[in-house]
N, C-alpha and C positions, 0 to 999 in steps of 0.2 A: 366591278372587280372581275378579273379574268381567272379561270381556273384552269389548271393542269391536271387532268383527271386519268388515273391508271387503274385499270381493273384486273385484279388477279384472284383466283380462288374464290369468287362470288358467283351465285347462281345466274342464269339468264335473267335479264332485266334492263329497263332503260335507266340504269345508274348515272350515266352522264346527264340527262335530263333532269334527273332528281337532285343531284348535287347543284346544278345550275339554278333551279328553282329555288332550294334552299339558300344558296348565296345571294340570290335577288332579294328575297325576303330578309334575309339577315341585314342587308345593306338598307333595306327601308326601315328596319327597326334600330339599327347603330349606324348612325351617319358616317362614321370613321370607316366602315367597310364600303361604302358607296363610292370611294375614290377609283376613278377609271384607271389609275396607274398600278393599283394593287394587282397582284398575281399570287394565288394560293394553290398549292398543290393537295389533291385529295386522293388518296392511296386506299381502294377497296381491295383487302388482303386477308391472309389467313391469321388464325390465332397464333400459329407459331412465329410468324413474322412480327406481329404486334408484340409478342412476348419478347421476342429478340430485341426489338427497338426499345421497349420498356426497361429491359436489363441493361442494354449498352447506355442509353442516354438519360435514363431516370433512376438507375440503380435499384429498380424495382422488379425482382425475379418472378413476376407473374404476369398473365395475360390481363387485358383490360379491353374495354369495348371500343374506346377511341382515345388516340393520342394527339396533342397538338405541339407544335414545336414553332413557337414565334420567332420571327427574325428581325422585328421592330418593336420598339417600346413605345407605349402608348402616347407618350410625348412626341415621339417622331411621327406617328400617325396624325396627331393633332395639327402638326405644323407641316404636313404632306401637302403641297398644292396640287390641283388637278392637272396641271400641266407639267410635262417632263417625261422623262424614261421610266419604263416599268420599274416597280419596286416590289421585291419579293416579301409578302406578307408572312408567309410560314408555310408549313406542312401539317396535314392532317391524315391520319391513318386509322380505319376502320377494321376490327377483326370480325370476319364473318360468322363464325360459330358462336361466339359471345353475344353478338348482335342478334342472331336467329333466337337463341335460348332466351335472351332478355325479351324480346319480342313477344315469344310465346308466353313466358310467365306474366308479363303485363296484359297479355290478352289484345295486343295491338299487332298490326301487319309490320312486316319486316322494312317495307317502304317507309311507313310513319316512323319508326323507331330509328332508321337510318337518318332520316331527315332531321329528327331531333338532334341526333348525335354529331351531325355536321354543322347544324346552327350552334349547338354547344361548343364544338371545336373552333368554329369561326370567331365566337364570342371569346374564347381563350386568346386566340390569335390577336384580337382588338385590344388586349390587356384586362378583360373581365376575368375575376377568379371567385372561388367559392370555398376556399380552404382557410382563410385568416379569420373569419368571423361569420357569425349567424346573419349579420346585416348585409355582409358582401353575397352570401350565398343566396338570401332571399331577393337581392337586386337582380342577380344574374337569373335566377329562376323566373322572376317575374318577366324579364326581357325575353327569355326563351318563350315562355308562354304566350307573349303577345305575338312574338314573330310567327309561332307555329299557329296561333289562332287564325293568322292572315291565310295560310296555307289550308285551313280547314282541319287541322291536326289538334285534338283534344289537348288539355293539360296534362302534360307527361308527369307531373308531380301530384295529381289527384287532389287529394283534400289539403295538401299542404304538409302533410305528416310524413317525413322521411326516416 
């Protein structure tokens, strides 16, 4: 997978490399994300921008940590051959202040939390979700945890109680 990364309103850091590592690990954990034709955009931006996107596209008038906008259905990903022109998987946007606050609350680095949120967002782009059932949420969380473990990042869900 290729990434189109845009960094606005985030502190100094190697966010390009972090996003690239997260995407590579996500591709190892979710085979559909490993297709070389896929392109995803990752926007590191402000809470205000994510709030505006959430309001406009999700009809939720509040900020959030990460938004995912898939452009392909899971079935389309399953049928996508590795040869051919680039295919836009979707967009992810991360809100700096919310991510920083959550990282501090969890006692983890901003880098570790941002990596988790990128993996989480990419899994959404691959058709995974966590809103329809507990089983669905548990499966997605287990996949996230396994992917993050490959990157040396501890289970973001801790003891499994959320």
